[in-house]
C-alpha positions in Angstrom: -4.1 4.7 57.8 -6.7 7.2 56.6 -10.5 7.1 56.1 -12.1 8.1 52.9 -15.7 8.3 51.8 -16.3 7.0 48.3 -19.6 7.1 46.4 -19.0 3.6 45.0 -18.7 1.6 48.2 -19.3 4.0 51.1 -16.7 4.6 53.8 -13.5 2.7 53.6 -12.2 1.4 56.9 -8.7 1.6 55.7 -6.9 3.0 52.6 -3.4 3.5 51.5 -1.1 5.6 53.8 -2.0 9.3 53.2 0.0 12.0 51.6 0.9 14.1 54.7 1.3 17.9 54.6 2.7 19.6 57.6 3.5 23.3 57.7 3.7 23.4 53.9 6.2 20.5 53.7 4.9 17.3 52.2 5.9 13.8 53.1 5.1 11.3 50.4 5.0 7.8 51.8 5.4 6.3 48.4 6.8 2.9 49.3 4.2 2.3 52.0 1.4 3.3 49.7 2.6 1.0 46.9 3.3 -1.8 49.3 -0.3 -1.4 50.5 -1.6 -1.7 46.9 0.3 -5.0 46.6 -1.2 -6.4 49.9 -4.6 -4.7 50.5 -6.8 -5.5 53.5 -9.4 -8.1 52.8 -12.4 -6.1 54.1 -12.5 -3.9 51.0 -14.9 -5.3 48.5 -15.8 -2.8 45.7 -19.0 -3.5 43.7 -17.5 -2.7 40.3 -14.4 -1.4 38.6 -16.3 1.1 36.5 -15.7 4.0 38.9 -12.0 3.4 38.9 -11.7 3.3 35.2 -13.9 6.4 34.8 -11.8 8.3 37.3 -8.5 7.4 35.8 -9.7 8.2 32.3 -11.2 11.5 33.3 -8.0 12.5 35.3 -5.9 12.0 32.2 -2.9 10.8 34.3 -2.7 7.1 33.8 -4.8 5.2 31.2 -4.2 7.7 28.3 -0.5 6.8 27.9 0.0 5.6 24.4 2.0 2.5 25.3 -0.7 1.1 27.6 -2.9 0.0 24.8 -1.8 -2.8 22.5 -1.7 -1.5 19.0 -1.3 -4.7 17.0 -1.9 -2.7 13.8 1.5 -1.3 14.2 2.9 -4.8 13.7 0.4 -6.0 11.1 1.5 -6.7 7.6 0.3 -4.7 4.7 -1.4 -6.7 1.9 1.2 -8.8 0.1 4.0 -8.1 2.7 5.6 -10.1 5.4 7.0 -8.0 8.2 8.8 -9.6 11.1 7.8 -8.5 14.5 10.7 -6.6 16.1 12.3 -8.1 19.2 15.1 -7.1 21.6 17.4 -9.1 23.8 20.1 -7.6 25.9 22.8 -9.7 27.6 25.4 -8.2 29.9 27.9 -9.3 32.5 29.3 -7.4 35.5 33.0 -7.6 34.8 33.4 -6.9 31.1 35.7 -8.8 28.8 39.5 -9.0 29.1 40.6 -6.4 26.5 43.7 -8.2 25.4 41.6 -11.3 24.3 38.6 -9.4 23.0 39.6 -6.5 20.8 41.1 -7.3 17.3 44.4 -5.5 16.3 42.9 -4.6 12.9 40.2 -2.0 12.7 38.9 -3.2 9.3 35.9 -5.5 8.6 38.2 -8.5 7.8 39.8 -8.4 11.3 41.2 -11.7 12.7 39.0 -13.2 15.3 40.5 -13.0 18.8 40.2 -15.7 21.4 37.0 -14.3 22.9 35.5 -13.8 19.4 36.4 -17.2 18.0 33.3 -18.9 19.4 31.3 -16.6 17.1 33.2 -17.6 13.9 30.1 -19.3 12.3 28.1 -16.1 13.0 30.6 -13.7 11.5 28.0 -12.5 9.0 25.4 -12.2 11.8 27.0 -9.7 14.1 28.7 -6.3 14.2 31.5 -5.3 16.6 31.6 -1.8 18.0 34.7 -0.1 19.3 35.0 3.1 21.4 31.4 3.1 22.6 30.6 4.0 26.2 28.6 6.4 28.4 31.5 8.6 29.3 31.2 7.6 33.0 33.5 6.7 35.8 33.0 4.6 38.9 34.2 1.1 38.2 31.7 -1.5 39.7 29.5 1.4 40.7 28.9 2.4 37.1 28.3 -1.1 35.6 24.6 -0.7 36.3 24.5 2.1 33.7 25.0 -0.3 30.8 21.5 0.0 29.5 20.6 3.5 31.0 23.6 5.7 30.3 23.2 7.4 33.6 23.9 6.5 37.2 20.9 5.7 39.3 21.7 8.5 41.8 21.6 11.1 38.9 18.6 9.6 37.1 16.1 12.1 38.5 17.7 14.9 36.5 17.1 13.0 33.2 14.0 13.6 31.1 13.1 9.9 31.1 14.3 9.3 34.7 17.1 6.9 33.8 14.9 4.3 32.2 16.9 1.4 30.7 16.8 0.5 27.0 14.8 -2.7 27.5 12.2 -1.0 29.6 11.8 1.8 27.1 11.2 -0.9 24.4 8.8 -2.7 26.8 6.7 0.5 27.1 6.2 0.4 23.4 5.1 -3.2 23.5 2.6 -2.6 26.3 0.0 -5.2 26.6 0.6 -6.8 23.2 2.4 -9.7 25.0 1.9 -11.4 28.3 5.2 -10.1 29.6 6.2 -6.6 28.3 9.7 -7.7 29.2 11.6 -10.5 31.0 14.4 -9.6 33.3 16.5 -12.6 34.1 19.5 -12.8 36.5 20.4 -13.3 40.1 19.8 -11.5 43.4 23.2 -12.7 44.7 26.6 -11.4 43.9 28.3 -8.0 43.8 26.3 -5.0 45.0 23.1 -7.0 45.6 22.6 -8.8 42.3 21.1 -7.9 39.0 21.0 -4.1 38.3 20.6 -3.9 34.6 16.9 -3.0 34.1 15.4 0.2 35.5 12.0 1.9 35.3 11.3 5.6 34.7 11.0 6.2 38.5 14.5 4.8 39.1 13.3 1.5 40.4 15.5 -1.5 39.8 13.5 -4.3 38.0 14.1 -7.5 40.1 15.1 -10.5 38.0 13.6 -13.9 37.5 16.1 -16.2 39.2 16.9 -19.5 37.5 15.4 -21.6 34.7 12.8 -23.3 36.9 11.0 -20.0 37.9 11.3 -18.7 34.3 9.7 -21.9 32.9 6.9 -21.7 35.4 6.1 -18.1 34.6 6.1 -18.8 30.9 4.2 -22.1 30.7 2.5 -23.2 34.0 -1.1 -22.2 34.5 -2.6 -21.4 37.9 -5.2 -23.8 39.2 -8.8 -22.5 38.9 -9.2 -21.4 42.5 -5.9 -19.7 42.5 -6.8 -17.9 39.3 -10.2 -16.7 40.8 -8.3 -15.5 43.9 -5.9 -13.6 41.6 -8.8 -11.9 39.7 -10.4 -10.9 43.0 -7.1 -9.5 44.2 -6.6 -7.5 41.0 -10.1 -6.0 41.3 -9.5 -5.0 44.9 -6.1 -3.5 44.1 -7.8 -1.4 41.4 -10.3 -0.1 43.9 -7.6 0.9 46.3 -5.7 2.5 43.5 -8.7 4.7 42.9 -8.7 6.0 46.4 -5.0 6.7 46.4 -5.3 8.6 43.1 -8.2 10.7 44.5 -6.3 11.6 47.6 -3.2 12.5 45.5 -5.4 14.7 43.3 -6.8 16.5 46.3 -3.4 17.1 47.8 -2.2 18.5 44.5 -4.6 21.4 44.8 -3.2 22.7 48.0 0.5 22.3 47.9 3.2 24.8 46.9 5.0 24.6 43.5 8.2 23.1 45.1 6.2 20.1 46.3 4.7 19.3 42.9 7.9 17.5 41.9 7.6 15.1 44.8 3.9 14.6 43.9 4.9 13.8 40.4 7.3 11.2 41.6 4.5 9.7 43.6 2.1 9.7 40.7 4.7 8.1 38.5 5.1 5.2 41.0 1.3 4.8 41.1 1.1 4.8 37.3 3.5 1.8 37.3 1.1 -0.1 39.5 -1.7 0.9 37.2 0.1 -0.5 34.2 0.9 -3.7 36.0 -2.7 -4.1 37.0 -4.0 -3.6 33.5 -1.5 -6.2 32.0 -2.4 -8.8 34.6 -6.1 -8.3 34.2 -5.9 -8.6 30.4 -3.8 -11.8 30.4 -5.7 -13.6 33.2 -8.1 -15.2 30.7 -5.6 -16.0 28.0 -4.1 -19.5 28.2 -0.4 -19.8 28.3 1.4 -21.5 25.4 2.2 -25.2 25.5 5.7 -26.7 25.3 7.3 -30.2 25.1 10.2 -29.0 27.3 10.2 -30.5 30.8 10.4 -28.2 33.8 14.1 -27.7 34.5 15.9 -27.7 37.8 18.2 -24.9 39.0 21.9 -25.8 39.2 23.4 -22.3 39.5 23.9 -19.6 36.9 27.0 -21.1 35.3 25.4 -24.5 34.6 22.0 -23.0 33.9 23.0 -20.6 31.1 22.2 -23.0 28.2 18.7 -23.6 29.7 18.1 -19.9 30.3 19.0 -19.1 26.7 16.7 -21.9 25.5 13.8 -20.5 27.5 14.4 -16.9 26.2 14.2 -18.3 22.7 11.0 -20.1 23.5 9.5 -17.0 25.1 10.3 -15.0 21.9 9.0 -17.8 19.6 5.7 -18.1 21.5 5.4 -14.3 21.6 5.1 -14.4 25.3 7.5 -11.4 25.3 9.4 -9.4 22.7 11.9 -7.9 25.1 14.3 -9.8 27.4 17.5 -9.1 29.4 20.0 -11.5 31.0 22.7 -10.3 33.4 25.5 -12.7 34.1 26.6 -11.4 37.5 28.6 -12.1 40.6 26.7 -15.3 41.2 28.4 -16.9 38.2 30.4 -19.6 39.9 33.8 -20.2 38.2 34.0 -23.4 40.3 31.4 -25.0 38.1 33.9 -24.7 35.3 36.6 -26.4 37.4 38.3 -23.1 38.2 39.2 -22.7 41.9 39.6 -18.9 41.9 36.6 -16.7 42.0 35.3 -14.8 38.9 35.4 -11.4 40.6 38.9 -12.0 42.0 40.2 -13.1 38.5 38.8 -9.9 36.9 41.4 -8.2 39.1 44.1 -10.3 37.6 47.0 -7.9 38.3 48.6 -8.7 34.9 49.4 -12.2 36.2 49.2 -14.5 33.2 47.8 -17.5 35.1 44.9 -15.3 36.3 44.4 -13.8 32.9 44.2 -17.3 31.3 41.6 -18.4 33.8 39.6 -15.2 33.3 39.6 -15.7 29.6 38.4 -19.2 30.1 35.4 -18.0 32.0 34.6 -15.3 29.5 35.0 -17.6 26.6 32.4 -20.0 28.1 30.0 -17.0 28.2 30.6 -16.2 24.6 30.2 -19.8 23.6 26.8 -19.9 25.3 25.9 -16.7 23.5 27.0 -18.3 20.2 24.8 -21.3 21.0 21.9 -18.9 21.6 22.4 -17.3 18.2 22.4 -20.9 16.7 19.1 -21.6 18.3 17.6 -18.2 17.2 18.7 -18.7 13.7 17.1 -22.2 13.5 13.6 -20.9 14.5 11.3 -19.3 11.9 8.2 -17.7 13.5 4.8 -18.3 11.9 3.7 -15.6 9.4 7.2 -14.8 8.2 10.0 -16.4 6.2 12.7 -14.8 8.4 14.5 -16.5 11.3 13.9 -15.4 14.8 17.5 -14.0 14.9 16.8 -11.8 11.9 13.9 -10.1 13.7 15.7 -9.9 17.1 18.2 -7.2 17.9 20.6 -9.1 20.2 22.9 -6.9 22.2 25.9 -8.5 24.1 28.2 -6.4 26.3 28.9 -4.9 29.7 29.0 -1.6 31.6 32.6 -2.5 32.5 35.4 -1.8 30.0 38.3 -3.2 32.0 37.7 -5.0 35.3 41.3 -4.9 36.4 41.6 -1.1 36.2 38.0 -0.5 37.0 37.4 1.6 33.9 34.0 2.1 32.1 35.2 3.3 28.7 35.5 1.4 25.4 32.8 -1.1 26.4 32.8 -4.5 24.7 29.7 -4.2 22.5 28.4 -6.8 20.0 25.1 -6.5 18.1 23.7 -9.6 16.4 20.6 -10.1 14.3 17.8 -7.6 14.0 17.8 -7.3 10.3 21.0 -5.2 10.1 23.9 -5.6 7.6 26.5 -7.4 9.7 29.9 -8.9 9.3 31.5 -5.6 10.2 33.5 -3.7 12.7 32.3 -0.1 13.3 35.1 1.8 15.0 33.9 5.1 16.4 36.3 8.1 17.2 38.5 7.5 20.2 39.4 11.1 20.8 37.8 12.6 24.0 36.1 15.5 22.2 34.8 13.3 19.4 33.5 10.3 21.2 30.0 8.9 20.4 27.8 7.9 23.3 26.6 4.3 23.5 23.1 5.8 23.9 23.3 6.7 20.1 23.3 3.0 19.4 20.3 2.6 21.7 18.4 5.3 19.7 19.1 3.3 16.5 17.8 0.1 18.2 14.7 1.8 19.5 13.8 3.3 16.1 14.2 -0.1 14.5 12.0 -1.5 17.3 9.3 0.9 16.2 9.6 3.6 18.9 9.2 7.1 17.5 12.1 8.8 19.2 15.3 10.7 18.3 16.9 10.6 21.8 17.7 8.3 24.7 19.6 9.3 27.8 22.7 11.2 26.8 22.4 10.5 23.1 23.5 13.0 20.5 21.9 11.2 17.5 22.1 7.7 16.0 25.0 5.5 15.0 26.5 6.2 11.6 27.3 3.2 9.6 24.7 0.9 11.1 22.4 -0.1 8.2 19.5 -2.4 7.7 20.1 -5.2 5.3 
């Protein structure tokens, strides 16, 4: 640990681990520093938070980001108009959909529903099916995590936005307007360590909320008074330590060579994420959570819990607790809870054995049925201040980063978009030729623009999606 003298509260006995320079080479102990911010020593007791805010504002490296401040005017209605607040929900699974039961033979809008699309029959006018969309990547299971990013995590540093996922880019736009800029729901069990669908700009995986019980508690249960006071004290202390970390980083920046500035930028990006988190927590500490008549659910495993998780996502959107949510149906999905003795992952490698294919389709059909039930629920809710249903204002993406689990291919991903105010009841078939393929990221640009984000690019995009029109 290092010692720093600060005008505000004298000499600190301990601060975050220093940025070490040795012989021109810099070692940035990012993880240790950020871990320290999350669990600071108790002896640090700053007198006020003014110095921290003044320093960060003057440095121009954290607070001045446009998405940090809630701009409710952006969502306000003009006189005489009713404009629905845009929302985004992304649902994905790890093993894709069996192509033979998912894709229609016809490429027209009046295609015959396949076994895996039949559960959506009553929502035919509420969704659009996309064919020949993908990210142009290979890697099988090791590329599934690119579903919402368009880039492998190992290559994310070369991207302008660092491999941020679609949901987190939208969450940046929301900022502090909601208690939760985004909700990431899934499991930490399963293939490759669990949920890997949401990623920050710094290439950090966003850990999921596991199970309906924890999700319910975060959405609706208040902390007791003493716990809330302790939380407020902790946030104030973390802010003071953040001040010291940023000051030291700024000092180091003046004496390092150009090649080390990239590492310093990575460090500062990580610290900015902590800054954003602190600001959000501080703002919402004094705002009561919404009330609900729903009883606290118990966890019974992802398979059985899917209906409850979808219900809670709908409630989170309805109460404006969040406007962005993701749900990954991963390797922890237990086929045994559907009475199937073989494992989900094993069945995705069906080897063209019909018995295995039938069981796999049964699993996937259950997932589509629960998605259809979610659309039913969203369509039945009309948020206050608008005459449109929650589904009409919520862009709801359903798909996977896996195109064919049996052959481990990541092309022609199963992509469905429901709601969001678009003209649906269609099938948009993009070019299948290698030199004419349209990146899935083009669809993401269209969604972000509809969400209110002023951008014309995302990841490997080349534009927007032609044929996708607002109703």
